[in-house]
N, CA, C and O atoms as a Tripos MOL2 file, in Angstrom:
@<TRIPOS>MOLECULE
protein
  312   311    78     0     0
PROTEIN
NO_CHARGES

@<TRIPOS>ATOM
      1 N           9.7540   -2.9480   11.3230 N.3       1 UNK1
      2 CA          8.8790   -3.2820   12.4050 C.3       1 UNK1
      3 C           9.7380   -3.7050   13.5870 C.2       1 UNK1
      4 O          10.7620   -4.3670   13.4160 O.2       1 UNK1
      5 N           9.3220   -3.3250   14.7650 N.am      2 UNK2
      6 CA         10.0340   -3.7690   15.9590 C.3       2 UNK2
      7 C           9.0370   -4.0950   17.0660 C.2       2 UNK2
      8 O           7.9680   -3.4920   17.1690 O.2       2 UNK2
      9 N           9.4120   -5.0500   17.8740 N.am      3 UNK3
     10 CA          8.5880   -5.4780   19.0060 C.3       3 UNK3
     11 C           9.4970   -5.5710   20.2170 C.2       3 UNK3
     12 O          10.5760   -6.1590   20.1510 O.2       3 UNK3
     13 N           9.0570   -4.9870   21.3210 N.am      4 UNK4
     14 CA          9.7790   -5.1170   22.5780 C.3       4 UNK4
     15 C           8.9450   -6.0020   23.4850 C.2       4 UNK4
     16 O           7.7840   -5.7050   23.7670 O.2       4 UNK4
     17 N           9.5510   -7.0970   23.9410 N.am      5 UNK5
     18 CA          8.8320   -8.0400   24.7920 C.3       5 UNK5
     19 C           9.8030   -8.6600   25.7860 C.2       5 UNK5
     20 O          10.8310   -9.2110   25.3930 O.2       5 UNK5
     21 N           9.4820   -8.5730   27.0520 N.am      6 UNK6
     22 CA         10.3230   -9.1390   28.1110 C.3       6 UNK6
     23 C          11.7670   -8.6500   28.0340 C.2       6 UNK6
     24 O          12.7010   -9.4210   28.2530 O.2       6 UNK6
     25 N          11.9450   -7.3730   27.7240 N.am      7 UNK7
     26 CA         13.2800   -6.7900   27.6750 C.3       7 UNK7
     27 C          14.0830   -7.1080   26.4320 C.2       7 UNK7
     28 O          15.2500   -6.7260   26.3470 O.2       7 UNK7
     29 N          13.4950   -7.7990   25.4620 N.am      8 UNK8
     30 CA         14.1770   -8.1240   24.2130 C.3       8 UNK8
     31 C          13.5180   -7.3820   23.0640 C.2       8 UNK8
     32 O          12.2990   -7.2110   23.0370 O.2       8 UNK8
     33 N          14.3330   -6.9450   22.1160 N.am      9 UNK9
     34 CA         13.8350   -6.2430   20.9340 C.3       9 UNK9
     35 C          13.9860   -7.1580   19.7280 C.2       9 UNK9
     36 O          15.0670   -7.6920   19.4770 O.2       9 UNK9
     37 N          12.8930   -7.3390   18.9800 N.am     10 UNK10
     38 CA         12.9240   -8.0760   17.7300 C.3      10 UNK10
     39 C          12.6530   -7.0780   16.6150 C.2      10 UNK10
     40 O          11.6710   -6.3360   16.6640 O.2      10 UNK10
     41 N          13.5230   -7.0590   15.6080 N.am     11 UNK11
     42 CA         13.4100   -6.1010   14.5090 C.3      11 UNK11
     43 C          13.4050   -6.8590   13.1890 C.2      11 UNK11
     44 O          14.1930   -7.7840   12.9930 O.2      11 UNK11
     45 N          12.5100   -6.4640   12.2830 N.am     12 UNK12
     46 CA         12.4430   -7.0710   10.9540 C.3      12 UNK12
     47 C          12.2780   -5.9650    9.9170 C.2      12 UNK12
     48 O          11.7230   -4.9050   10.2070 O.2      12 UNK12
     49 N          12.7620   -6.2220    8.7150 N.am     13 UNK13
     50 CA         12.5580   -5.2670    7.6330 C.3      13 UNK13
     51 C          12.2450   -5.9970    6.3470 C.2      13 UNK13
     52 O          12.5520   -7.1790    6.1910 O.2      13 UNK13
     53 N          11.6300   -5.2740    5.4260 N.am     14 UNK14
     54 CA         11.2640   -5.8310    4.1330 C.3      14 UNK14
     55 C          11.3500   -4.7190    3.1040 C.2      14 UNK14
     56 O          10.9230   -3.5960    3.3700 O.2      14 UNK14
     57 N          11.8920   -5.0120    1.9450 N.am     15 UNK15
     58 CA         12.0120   -3.9930    0.9090 C.3      15 UNK15
     59 C          13.1030   -3.0060    1.2610 C.2      15 UNK15
     60 O          14.1840   -3.4010    1.6970 O.2      15 UNK15
     61 N          12.8280   -1.7140    1.0740 N.am     16 UNK16
     62 CA         13.8470   -0.7080    1.3720 C.3      16 UNK16
     63 C          13.5360    0.0380    2.6680 C.2      16 UNK16
     64 O          13.9750    1.1740    2.8480 O.2      16 UNK16
     65 N          12.7810   -0.5930    3.5740 N.am     17 UNK17
     66 CA         12.5400   -0.0320    4.9010 C.3      17 UNK17
     67 C          13.7140   -0.4040    5.7820 C.2      17 UNK17
     68 O          14.0330   -1.5830    5.9340 O.2      17 UNK17
     69 N          14.3520    0.5840    6.3560 N.am     18 UNK18
     70 CA         15.5570    0.3600    7.1390 C.3      18 UNK18
     71 C          15.2440    0.2710    8.6250 C.2      18 UNK18
     72 O          14.3160    0.9080    9.1240 O.2      18 UNK18
     73 N          16.0360   -0.5280    9.3150 N.am     19 UNK19
     74 CA         15.9630   -0.5850   10.7670 C.3      19 UNK19
     75 C          17.2120    0.0440   11.3590 C.2      19 UNK19
     76 O          18.3300   -0.2690   10.9510 O.2      19 UNK19
     77 N          17.0170    0.9290   12.3210 N.am     20 UNK20
     78 CA         18.1310    1.5940   12.9890 C.3      20 UNK20
     79 C          18.0150    1.3880   14.4860 C.2      20 UNK20
     80 O          16.9230    1.1630   15.0070 O.2      20 UNK20
     81 N          19.1280    1.4660   15.1660 N.am     21 UNK21
     82 CA         19.1320    1.4460   16.6260 C.3      21 UNK21
     83 C          19.9080    2.6660   17.0900 C.2      21 UNK21
     84 O          20.9180    3.0410   16.4940 O.2      21 UNK21
     85 N          19.4290    3.2730   18.1520 N.am     22 UNK22
     86 CA         20.0940    4.4520   18.7060 C.3      22 UNK22
     87 C          20.5870    4.0980   20.1030 C.2      22 UNK22
     88 O          19.8160    3.6540   20.9530 O.2      22 UNK22
     89 N          21.8750    4.2990   20.3250 N.am     23 UNK23
     90 CA         22.4560    3.9890   21.6250 C.3      23 UNK23
     91 C          22.0700    5.0570   22.6370 C.2      23 UNK23
     92 O          21.5630    6.1190   22.2750 O.2      23 UNK23
     93 N          22.3110    4.7680   23.8910 N.am     24 UNK24
     94 CA         22.0140    5.7400   24.9540 C.3      24 UNK24
     95 C          22.7950    7.0260   24.7630 C.2      24 UNK24
     96 O          22.3580    8.0890   25.2050 O.2      24 UNK24
     97 N          23.9490    6.9420   24.1080 N.am     25 UNK25
     98 CA         24.7640    8.1430   23.8680 C.3      25 UNK25
     99 C          24.3070    8.9100   22.6290 C.2      25 UNK25
    100 O          24.8760    9.9500   22.2980 O.2      25 UNK25
    101 N          23.2720    8.3980   21.9350 N.am     26 UNK26
    102 CA         22.7100    9.1040   20.7900 C.3      26 UNK26
    103 C          23.2790    8.7100   19.4450 C.2      26 UNK26
    104 O          22.9420    9.3200   18.4310 O.2      26 UNK26
    105 N          24.1350    7.7050   19.4160 N.am     27 UNK27
    106 CA         24.7160    7.2590   18.1440 C.3      27 UNK27
    107 C          23.7310    6.3240   17.4500 C.2      27 UNK27
    108 O          23.2620    5.3480   18.0360 O.2      27 UNK27
    109 N          23.4260    6.6390   16.1860 N.am     28 UNK28
    110 CA         22.4800    5.8440   15.4100 C.3      28 UNK28
    111 C          23.2480    4.9050   14.4780 C.2      28 UNK28
    112 O          24.2220    5.3030   13.8390 O.2      28 UNK28
    113 N          22.7900    3.6470   14.4130 N.am     29 UNK29
    114 CA         23.4550    2.6560   13.5800 C.3      29 UNK29
    115 C          22.4100    1.8540   12.8120 C.2      29 UNK29
    116 O          21.4220    1.3980   13.3890 O.2      29 UNK29
    117 N          22.6300    1.6850   11.5150 N.am     30 UNK30
    118 CA         21.7320    0.8830   10.6850 C.3      30 UNK30
    119 C          21.9830   -0.5900   10.9920 C.2      30 UNK30
    120 O          23.1310   -1.0350   11.0070 O.2      30 UNK30
    121 N          20.9060   -1.3520   11.2410 N.am     31 UNK31
    122 CA         21.0700   -2.7540   11.6310 C.3      31 UNK31
    123 C          20.3770   -3.7190   10.6740 C.2      31 UNK31
    124 O          20.2970   -4.9130   10.9620 O.2      31 UNK31
    125 N          19.8820   -3.2330    9.5550 N.am     32 UNK32
    126 CA         19.2540   -4.0970    8.5630 C.3      32 UNK32
    127 C          19.9020   -3.8690    7.2040 C.2      32 UNK32
    128 O          20.6600   -2.9180    7.0170 O.2      32 UNK32
    129 N          19.5970   -4.7460    6.2650 N.am     33 UNK33
    130 CA         20.1070   -4.6320    4.8970 C.3      33 UNK33
    131 C          18.9150   -4.4820    3.9690 C.2      33 UNK33
    132 O          17.9750   -5.2740    4.0350 O.2      33 UNK33
    133 N          18.9420   -3.4680    3.0970 N.am     34 UNK34
    134 CA         17.8400   -3.2320    2.1650 C.3      34 UNK34
    135 C          17.7500   -4.3580    1.1370 C.2      34 UNK34
    136 O          18.7650   -4.9120    0.7140 O.2      34 UNK34
    137 N          16.5360   -4.6840    0.7470 N.am     35 UNK35
    138 CA         16.3080   -5.6940   -0.2990 C.3      35 UNK35
    139 C          16.1380   -4.9620   -1.6270 C.2      35 UNK35
    140 O          15.0280   -4.5820   -2.0010 O.2      35 UNK35
    141 N          17.2350   -4.7720   -2.3220 N.am     36 UNK36
    142 CA         17.1980   -4.0810   -3.6100 C.3      36 UNK36
    143 C          17.9150   -4.9130   -4.6650 C.2      36 UNK36
    144 O          18.7990   -5.7070   -4.3390 O.2      36 UNK36
    145 N          17.5370   -4.7340   -5.9310 N.am     37 UNK37
    146 CA         18.2030   -5.4850   -7.0020 C.3      37 UNK37
    147 C          19.6280   -5.0260   -7.2620 C.2      37 UNK37
    148 O          20.3060   -5.6060   -8.1100 O.2      37 UNK37
    149 N          20.1060   -4.0030   -6.5610 N.am     38 UNK38
    150 CA         21.5060   -3.5760   -6.6840 C.3      38 UNK38
    151 C          22.4450   -4.5640   -6.0100 C.2      38 UNK38
    152 O          23.6230   -4.6290   -6.3640 O.2      38 UNK38
    153 N          21.9500   -5.3350   -5.0480 N.am     39 UNK39
    154 CA         22.7670   -6.3140   -4.3330 C.3      39 UNK39
    155 C          22.9780   -7.5480   -5.2030 C.2      39 UNK39
    156 O          22.0420   -8.0270   -5.8440 O.2      39 UNK39
    157 N          24.1960   -8.0590   -5.2250 N.am     40 UNK40
    158 CA         24.5310   -9.2200   -6.0550 C.3      40 UNK40
    159 C          23.6670  -10.4250   -5.6790 C.2      40 UNK40
    160 O          23.1580  -11.1130   -6.5640 O.2      40 UNK40
    161 N          23.4920  -10.6930   -4.3820 N.am     41 UNK41
    162 CA         22.7220  -11.8710   -3.9690 C.3      41 UNK41
    163 C          21.2430  -11.7400   -4.3560 C.2      41 UNK41
    164 O          20.6120  -12.7270   -4.7340 O.2      41 UNK41
    165 N          20.6980  -10.5380   -4.2630 N.am     42 UNK42
    166 CA         19.2990  -10.3340   -4.6550 C.3      42 UNK42
    167 C          19.1460  -10.4370   -6.1720 C.2      42 UNK42
    168 O          18.1780  -11.0140   -6.6680 O.2      42 UNK42
    169 N          20.0950   -9.8800   -6.8920 N.am     43 UNK43
    170 CA         20.0740   -9.9660   -8.3630 C.3      43 UNK43
    171 C          20.0780  -11.4250   -8.8080 C.2      43 UNK43
    172 O          19.2970  -11.8170   -9.6750 O.2      43 UNK43
    173 N          20.9670  -12.2340   -8.2080 N.am     44 UNK44
    174 CA         21.0460  -13.6560   -8.5550 C.3      44 UNK44
    175 C          19.7470  -14.3850   -8.2110 C.2      44 UNK44
    176 O          19.2810  -15.2180   -8.9880 O.2      44 UNK44
    177 N          19.1600  -14.0780   -7.0520 N.am     45 UNK45
    178 CA         17.9030  -14.7210   -6.6480 C.3      45 UNK45
    179 C          16.7940  -14.4070   -7.6380 C.2      45 UNK45
    180 O          16.0140  -15.2890   -8.0000 O.2      45 UNK45
    181 N          16.7200  -13.1560   -8.0790 N.am     46 UNK46
    182 CA         15.6850  -12.7340   -9.0310 C.3      46 UNK46
    183 C          15.8680  -13.4540  -10.3680 C.2      46 UNK46
    184 O          14.9110  -13.9940  -10.9220 O.2      46 UNK46
    185 N          17.0800  -13.4600  -10.8770 N.am     47 UNK47
    186 CA         17.3600  -14.1050  -12.1640 C.3      47 UNK47
    187 C          17.1170  -15.6070  -12.0820 C.2      47 UNK47
    188 O          16.5900  -16.1970  -13.0250 O.2      47 UNK47
    189 N          17.4970  -16.2420  -10.9550 N.am     48 UNK48
    190 CA         17.2700  -17.6760  -10.7760 C.3      48 UNK48
    191 C          15.7840  -18.0270  -10.6800 C.2      48 UNK48
    192 O          15.4040  -19.1860  -10.8490 O.2      48 UNK48
    193 N          14.9500  -17.0270  -10.4090 N.am     49 UNK49
    194 CA         13.5000  -17.2370  -10.3560 C.3      49 UNK49
    195 C          12.8040  -16.6610  -11.5920 C.2      49 UNK49
    196 O          11.6350  -16.2810  -11.5410 O.2      49 UNK49
    197 N          13.5490  -16.6060  -12.7090 N.am     50 UNK50
    198 CA         13.0350  -16.1800  -14.0170 C.3      50 UNK50
    199 C          12.6240  -14.7190  -14.0860 C.2      50 UNK50
    200 O          11.7940  -14.3460  -14.9160 O.2      50 UNK50
    201 N          13.1960  -13.8890  -13.2250 N.am     51 UNK51
    202 CA         12.9640  -12.4480  -13.3090 C.3      51 UNK51
    203 C          14.0950  -11.7880  -14.0690 C.2      51 UNK51
    204 O          15.0390  -12.4560  -14.4910 O.2      51 UNK51
    205 N          14.0040  -10.4810  -14.2440 N.am     52 UNK52
    206 CA         15.0920   -9.7430  -14.8810 C.3      52 UNK52
    207 C          15.2250   -8.3750  -14.2400 C.2      52 UNK52
    208 O          14.2960   -7.8810  -13.6010 O.2      52 UNK52
    209 N          16.3870   -7.7680  -14.4180 N.am     53 UNK53
    210 CA         16.7040   -6.4630  -13.8380 C.3      53 UNK53
    211 C          16.9420   -5.4780  -14.9770 C.2      53 UNK53
    212 O          17.6610   -5.7820  -15.9300 O.2      53 UNK53
    213 N          16.3410   -4.3080  -14.8740 N.am     54 UNK54
    214 CA         16.6430   -3.2210  -15.8060 C.3      54 UNK54
    215 C          17.3110   -2.1050  -15.0190 C.2      54 UNK54
    216 O          17.1490   -2.0090  -13.8020 O.2      54 UNK54
    217 N          18.0520   -1.2740  -15.7090 N.am     55 UNK55
    218 CA         18.7040   -0.1380  -15.0690 C.3      55 UNK55
    219 C          18.4350    1.0870  -15.9180 C.2      55 UNK55
    220 O          18.9550    1.2150  -17.0260 O.2      55 UNK55
    221 N          17.6230    1.9820  -15.3920 N.am     56 UNK56
    222 CA         17.3040    3.2250  -16.0950 C.3      56 UNK56
    223 C          17.7020    4.3910  -15.2140 C.2      56 UNK56
    224 O          17.1840    4.5430  -14.1070 O.2      56 UNK56
    225 N          18.6070    5.2070  -15.6920 N.am     57 UNK57
    226 CA         19.0390    6.3760  -14.9420 C.3      57 UNK57
    227 C          19.6990    6.0350  -13.6210 C.2      57 UNK57
    228 O          19.6090    6.8040  -12.6640 O.2      57 UNK57
    229 N          20.3690    4.8780  -13.5570 N.am     58 UNK58
    230 CA         21.0450    4.4790  -12.3390 C.3      58 UNK58
    231 C          20.1620    3.7870  -11.3140 C.2      58 UNK58
    232 O          20.6310    3.4590  -10.2240 O.2      58 UNK58
    233 N          18.8830    3.5560  -11.6400 N.am     59 UNK59
    234 CA         17.9550    2.8740  -10.7320 C.3      59 UNK59
    235 C          17.6600    1.4830  -11.2780 C.2      59 UNK59
    236 O          17.0880    1.3430  -12.3580 O.2      59 UNK59
    237 N          18.0540    0.4520  -10.5240 N.am     60 UNK60
    238 CA         17.7640   -0.9250  -10.9200 C.3      60 UNK60
    239 C          16.3220   -1.2550  -10.5510 C.2      60 UNK60
    240 O          15.8550   -0.9040   -9.4670 O.2      60 UNK60
    241 N          15.6230   -1.9300  -11.4530 N.am     61 UNK61
    242 CA         14.2300   -2.2970  -11.2180 C.3      61 UNK61
    243 C          14.0100   -3.7630  -11.5430 C.2      61 UNK61
    244 O          14.5840   -4.2950  -12.4930 O.2      61 UNK61
    245 N          13.1690   -4.4110  -10.7400 N.am     62 UNK62
    246 CA         12.8020   -5.8020  -10.9580 C.3      62 UNK62
    247 C          11.7370   -5.8470  -12.0480 C.2      62 UNK62
    248 O          10.7140   -5.1670  -11.9600 O.2      62 UNK62
    249 N          11.9870   -6.6470  -13.0670 N.am     63 UNK63
    250 CA         11.0790   -6.7880  -14.2130 C.3      63 UNK63
    251 C          10.6750   -5.4310  -14.7850 C.2      63 UNK63
    252 O           9.5750   -5.2730  -15.3150 O.2      63 UNK63
    253 N          11.5770   -4.4540  -14.6720 N.am     64 UNK64
    254 CA         11.3400   -3.1240  -15.2180 C.3      64 UNK64
    255 C          10.3040   -2.3110  -14.4740 C.2      64 UNK64
    256 O           9.8920   -1.2590  -14.9640 O.2      64 UNK64
    257 N           9.8600   -2.7640  -13.2930 N.am     65 UNK65
    258 CA          8.7640   -2.1070  -12.6020 C.3      65 UNK65
    259 C           9.1020   -1.5060  -11.2480 C.2      65 UNK65
    260 O           8.8380   -0.3260  -11.0150 O.2      65 UNK65
    261 N           9.6800   -2.2940  -10.3540 N.am     66 UNK66
    262 CA          9.7920   -1.8840   -8.9590 C.3      66 UNK66
    263 C          11.2580   -1.8840   -8.5300 C.2      66 UNK66
    264 O          12.0240   -2.7580   -8.9350 O.2      66 UNK66
    265 N          11.6480   -0.9100   -7.7170 N.am     67 UNK67
    266 CA         13.0540   -0.7380   -7.3400 C.3      67 UNK67
    267 C          13.4390   -1.4920   -6.0720 C.2      67 UNK67
    268 O          14.5880   -1.3970   -5.6390 O.2      67 UNK67
    269 N          12.5240   -2.2340   -5.4640 N.am     68 UNK68
    270 CA         12.8780   -3.1090   -4.3390 C.3      68 UNK68
    271 C          12.6760   -4.5380   -4.7880 C.2      68 UNK68
    272 O          11.8510   -4.8050   -5.6620 O.2      68 UNK68
    273 N          13.4300   -5.4750   -4.1920 N.am     69 UNK69
    274 CA         13.3450   -6.8500   -4.6540 C.3      69 UNK69
    275 C          12.4980   -7.7420   -3.7470 C.2      69 UNK69
    276 O          12.2610   -8.9060   -4.0700 O.2      69 UNK69
    277 N          12.0540   -7.2180   -2.6430 N.am     70 UNK70
    278 CA         11.1370   -7.9620   -1.7720 C.3      70 UNK70
    279 C          10.1480   -6.9590   -1.2080 C.2      70 UNK70
    280 O          10.5340   -5.9000   -0.7140 O.2      70 UNK70
    281 N           8.8780   -7.2990   -1.2860 N.am     71 UNK71
    282 CA          7.8450   -6.3810   -0.8020 C.3      71 UNK71
    283 C           6.5730   -7.1570   -0.5180 C.2      71 UNK71
    284 O           6.3760   -8.2570   -1.0340 O.2      71 UNK71
    285 N           5.7170   -6.5820    0.2990 N.am     72 UNK72
    286 CA          4.3880   -7.1370    0.5170 C.3      72 UNK72
    287 C           3.5140   -6.5360   -0.5810 C.2      72 UNK72
    288 O           3.5050   -5.3210   -0.7790 O.2      72 UNK72
    289 N           2.7960   -7.3730   -1.2770 N.am     73 UNK73
    290 CA          1.9930   -6.8880   -2.3990 C.3      73 UNK73
    291 C           2.6870   -7.1800   -3.7050 C.2      73 UNK73
    292 O           3.4990   -8.1020   -3.7820 O.2      73 UNK73
    293 N           2.3820   -6.4100   -4.7350 N.am     74 UNK74
    294 CA          2.9580   -6.5960   -6.0680 C.3      74 UNK74
    295 C           2.8300   -8.0470   -6.5220 C.2      74 UNK74
    296 O           3.8070   -8.6920   -6.9040 O.2      74 UNK74
    297 N           1.5930   -8.5350   -6.4670 N.am     75 UNK75
    298 CA          1.2840   -9.9330   -6.7810 C.3      75 UNK75
    299 C           1.8240  -10.3590   -8.1420 C.2      75 UNK75
    300 O           2.2610  -11.5000   -8.2980 O.2      75 UNK75
    301 N           1.8030   -9.4640   -9.1290 N.am     76 UNK76
    302 CA          2.2600   -9.8230  -10.4720 C.3      76 UNK76
    303 C           3.7630  -10.1120  -10.5250 C.2      76 UNK76
    304 O           4.2400  -10.6610  -11.5190 O.2      76 UNK76
    305 N           4.5160   -9.7610   -9.4900 N.am     77 UNK77
    306 CA          5.9570  -10.0290   -9.4770 C.3      77 UNK77
    307 C           6.3210  -11.2580   -8.6800 C.2      77 UNK77
    308 O           7.5070  -11.5580   -8.5480 O.2      77 UNK77
    309 N           5.3740  -11.9710   -8.1510 N.am     78 UNK78
    310 CA          5.6700  -13.1690   -7.3390 C.3      78 UNK78
    311 C           6.1280  -14.3080   -8.2180 C.2      78 UNK78
    312 O           6.4220  -15.3940   -7.7180 O.2      78 UNK78
@<TRIPOS>BOND
     1     1     2 1
     2     2     3 1
     3     3     4 2
     4     3     5 am
     5     5     6 1
     6     6     7 1
     7     7     8 2
     8     7     9 am
     9     9    10 1
    10    10    11 1
    11    11    12 2
    12    11    13 am
    13    13    14 1
    14    14    15 1
    15    15    16 2
    16    15    17 am
    17    17    18 1
    18    18    19 1
    19    19    20 2
    20    19    21 am
    21    21    22 1
    22    22    23 1
    23    23    24 2
    24    23    25 am
    25    25    26 1
    26    26    27 1
    27    27    28 2
    28    27    29 am
    29    29    30 1
    30    30    31 1
    31    31    32 2
    32    31    33 am
    33    33    34 1
    34    34    35 1
    35    35    36 2
    36    35    37 am
    37    37    38 1
    38    38    39 1
    39    39    40 2
    40    39    41 am
    41    41    42 1
    42    42    43 1
    43    43    44 2
    44    43    45 am
    45    45    46 1
    46    46    47 1
    47    47    48 2
    48    47    49 am
    49    49    50 1
    50    50    51 1
    51    51    52 2
    52    51    53 am
    53    53    54 1
    54    54    55 1
    55    55    56 2
    56    55    57 am
    57    57    58 1
    58    58    59 1
    59    59    60 2
    60    59    61 am
    61    61    62 1
    62    62    63 1
    63    63    64 2
    64    63    65 am
    65    65    66 1
    66    66    67 1
    67    67    68 2
    68    67    69 am
    69    69    70 1
    70    70    71 1
    71    71    72 2
    72    71    73 am
    73    73    74 1
    74    74    75 1
    75    75    76 2
    76    75    77 am
    77    77    78 1
    78    78    79 1
    79    79    80 2
    80    79    81 am
    81    81    82 1
    82    82    83 1
    83    83    84 2
    84    83    85 am
    85    85    86 1
    86    86    87 1
    87    87    88 2
    88    87    89 am
    89    89    90 1
    90    90    91 1
    91    91    92 2
    92    91    93 am
    93    93    94 1
    94    94    95 1
    95    95    96 2
    96    95    97 am
    97    97    98 1
    98    98    99 1
    99    99   100 2
   100    99   101 am
   101   101   102 1
   102   102   103 1
   103   103   104 2
   104   103   105 am
   105   105   106 1
   106   106   107 1
   107   107   108 2
   108   107   109 am
   109   109   110 1
   110   110   111 1
   111   111   112 2
   112   111   113 am
   113   113   114 1
   114   114   115 1
   115   115   116 2
   116   115   117 am
   117   117   118 1
   118   118   119 1
   119   119   120 2
   120   119   121 am
   121   121   122 1
   122   122   123 1
   123   123   124 2
   124   123   125 am
   125   125   126 1
   126   126   127 1
   127   127   128 2
   128   127   129 am
   129   129   130 1
   130   130   131 1
   131   131   132 2
   132   131   133 am
   133   133   134 1
   134   134   135 1
   135   135   136 2
   136   135   137 am
   137   137   138 1
   138   138   139 1
   139   139   140 2
   140   139   141 am
   141   141   142 1
   142   142   143 1
   143   143   144 2
   144   143   145 am
   145   145   146 1
   146   146   147 1
   147   147   148 2
   148   147   149 am
   149   149   150 1
   150   150   151 1
   151   151   152 2
   152   151   153 am
   153   153   154 1
   154   154   155 1
   155   155   156 2
   156   155   157 am
   157   157   158 1
   158   158   159 1
   159   159   160 2
   160   159   161 am
   161   161   162 1
   162   162   163 1
   163   163   164 2
   164   163   165 am
   165   165   166 1
   166   166   167 1
   167   167   168 2
   168   167   169 am
   169   169   170 1
   170   170   171 1
   171   171   172 2
   172   171   173 am
   173   173   174 1
   174   174   175 1
   175   175   176 2
   176   175   177 am
   177   177   178 1
   178   178   179 1
   179   179   180 2
   180   179   181 am
   181   181   182 1
   182   182   183 1
   183   183   184 2
   184   183   185 am
   185   185   186 1
   186   186   187 1
   187   187   188 2
   188   187   189 am
   189   189   190 1
   190   190   191 1
   191   191   192 2
   192   191   193 am
   193   193   194 1
   194   194   195 1
   195   195   196 2
   196   195   197 am
   197   197   198 1
   198   198   199 1
   199   199   200 2
   200   199   201 am
   201   201   202 1
   202   202   203 1
   203   203   204 2
   204   203   205 am
   205   205   206 1
   206   206   207 1
   207   207   208 2
   208   207   209 am
   209   209   210 1
   210   210   211 1
   211   211   212 2
   212   211   213 am
   213   213   214 1
   214   214   215 1
   215   215   216 2
   216   215   217 am
   217   217   218 1
   218   218   219 1
   219   219   220 2
   220   219   221 am
   221   221   222 1
   222   222   223 1
   223   223   224 2
   224   223   225 am
   225   225   226 1
   226   226   227 1
   227   227   228 2
   228   227   229 am
   229   229   230 1
   230   230   231 1
   231   231   232 2
   232   231   233 am
   233   233   234 1
   234   234   235 1
   235   235   236 2
   236   235   237 am
   237   237   238 1
   238   238   239 1
   239   239   240 2
   240   239   241 am
   241   241   242 1
   242   242   243 1
   243   243   244 2
   244   243   245 am
   245   245   246 1
   246   246   247 1
   247   247   248 2
   248   247   249 am
   249   249   250 1
   250   250   251 1
   251   251   252 2
   252   251   253 am
   253   253   254 1
   254   254   255 1
   255   255   256 2
   256   255   257 am
   257   257   258 1
   258   258   259 1
   259   259   260 2
   260   259   261 am
   261   261   262 1
   262   262   263 1
   263   263   264 2
   264   263   265 am
   265   265   266 1
   266   266   267 1
   267   267   268 2
   268   267   269 am
   269   269   270 1
   270   270   271 1
   271   271   272 2
   272   271   273 am
   273   273   274 1
   274   274   275 1
   275   275   276 2
   276   275   277 am
   277   277   278 1
   278   278   279 1
   279   279   280 2
   280   279   281 am
   281   281   282 1
   282   282   283 1
   283   283   284 2
   284   283   285 am
   285   285   286 1
   286   286   287 1
   287   287   288 2
   288   287   289 am
   289   289   290 1
   290   290   291 1
   291   291   292 2
   292   291   293 am
   293   293   294 1
   294   294   295 1
   295   295   296 2
   296   295   297 am
   297   297   298 1
   298   298   299 1
   299   299   300 2
   300   299   301 am
   301   301   302 1
   302   302   303 1
   303   303   304 2
   304   303   305 am
   305   305   306 1
   306   306   307 1
   307   307   308 2
   308   307   309 am
   309   309   310 1
   310   310   311 1
   311   311   312 2
@<TRIPOS>SUBSTRUCTURE
     1 UNK1         2 RESIDUE 1 A UNK
     2 UNK2         6 RESIDUE 1 A UNK
     3 UNK3        10 RESIDUE 1 A UNK
     4 UNK4        14 RESIDUE 1 A UNK
     5 UNK5        18 RESIDUE 1 A UNK
     6 UNK6        22 RESIDUE 1 A UNK
     7 UNK7        26 RESIDUE 1 A UNK
     8 UNK8        30 RESIDUE 1 A UNK
     9 UNK9        34 RESIDUE 1 A UNK
    10 UNK10       38 RESIDUE 1 A UNK
    11 UNK11       42 RESIDUE 1 A UNK
    12 UNK12       46 RESIDUE 1 A UNK
    13 UNK13       50 RESIDUE 1 A UNK
    14 UNK14       54 RESIDUE 1 A UNK
    15 UNK15       58 RESIDUE 1 A UNK
    16 UNK16       62 RESIDUE 1 A UNK
    17 UNK17       66 RESIDUE 1 A UNK
    18 UNK18       70 RESIDUE 1 A UNK
    19 UNK19       74 RESIDUE 1 A UNK
    20 UNK20       78 RESIDUE 1 A UNK
    21 UNK21       82 RESIDUE 1 A UNK
    22 UNK22       86 RESIDUE 1 A UNK
    23 UNK23       90 RESIDUE 1 A UNK
    24 UNK24       94 RESIDUE 1 A UNK
    25 UNK25       98 RESIDUE 1 A UNK
    26 UNK26      102 RESIDUE 1 A UNK
    27 UNK27      106 RESIDUE 1 A UNK
    28 UNK28      110 RESIDUE 1 A UNK
    29 UNK29      114 RESIDUE 1 A UNK
    30 UNK30      118 RESIDUE 1 A UNK
    31 UNK31      122 RESIDUE 1 A UNK
    32 UNK32      126 RESIDUE 1 A UNK
    33 UNK33      130 RESIDUE 1 A UNK
    34 UNK34      134 RESIDUE 1 A UNK
    35 UNK35      138 RESIDUE 1 A UNK
    36 UNK36      142 RESIDUE 1 A UNK
    37 UNK37      146 RESIDUE 1 A UNK
    38 UNK38      150 RESIDUE 1 A UNK
    39 UNK39      154 RESIDUE 1 A UNK
    40 UNK40      158 RESIDUE 1 A UNK
    41 UNK41      162 RESIDUE 1 A UNK
    42 UNK42      166 RESIDUE 1 A UNK
    43 UNK43      170 RESIDUE 1 A UNK
    44 UNK44      174 RESIDUE 1 A UNK
    45 UNK45      178 RESIDUE 1 A UNK
    46 UNK46      182 RESIDUE 1 A UNK
    47 UNK47      186 RESIDUE 1 A UNK
    48 UNK48      190 RESIDUE 1 A UNK
    49 UNK49      194 RESIDUE 1 A UNK
    50 UNK50      198 RESIDUE 1 A UNK
    51 UNK51      202 RESIDUE 1 A UNK
    52 UNK52      206 RESIDUE 1 A UNK
    53 UNK53      210 RESIDUE 1 A UNK
    54 UNK54      214 RESIDUE 1 A UNK
    55 UNK55      218 RESIDUE 1 A UNK
    56 UNK56      222 RESIDUE 1 A UNK
    57 UNK57      226 RESIDUE 1 A UNK
    58 UNK58      230 RESIDUE 1 A UNK
    59 UNK59      234 RESIDUE 1 A UNK
    60 UNK60      238 RESIDUE 1 A UNK
    61 UNK61      242 RESIDUE 1 A UNK
    62 UNK62      246 RESIDUE 1 A UNK
    63 UNK63      250 RESIDUE 1 A UNK
    64 UNK64      254 RESIDUE 1 A UNK
    65 UNK65      258 RESIDUE 1 A UNK
    66 UNK66      262 RESIDUE 1 A UNK
    67 UNK67      266 RESIDUE 1 A UNK
    68 UNK68      270 RESIDUE 1 A UNK
    69 UNK69      274 RESIDUE 1 A UNK
    70 UNK70      278 RESIDUE 1 A UNK
    71 UNK71      282 RESIDUE 1 A UNK
    72 UNK72      286 RESIDUE 1 A UNK
    73 UNK73      290 RESIDUE 1 A UNK
    74 UNK74      294 RESIDUE 1 A UNK
    75 UNK75      298 RESIDUE 1 A UNK
    76 UNK76      302 RESIDUE 1 A UNK
    77 UNK77      306 RESIDUE 1 A UNK
    78 UNK78      310 RESIDUE 1 A UNK
């Protein structure tokens, strides 16, 4: 999500939705970090909150269900 207000851009992301910025010269750069259980800090946060990570076919999943570690919805994983 992005908002432009008074010449300033505010960008936020959640889950595996990426935020990119494109310069005037056309160069695209990723400016957000995906929330996935592959990241050490996300893995630790999940485990510290009594969750677990499974890995099937190279895809890490939270509690064996979802491949992102932060999302809107998925009430049963809160």
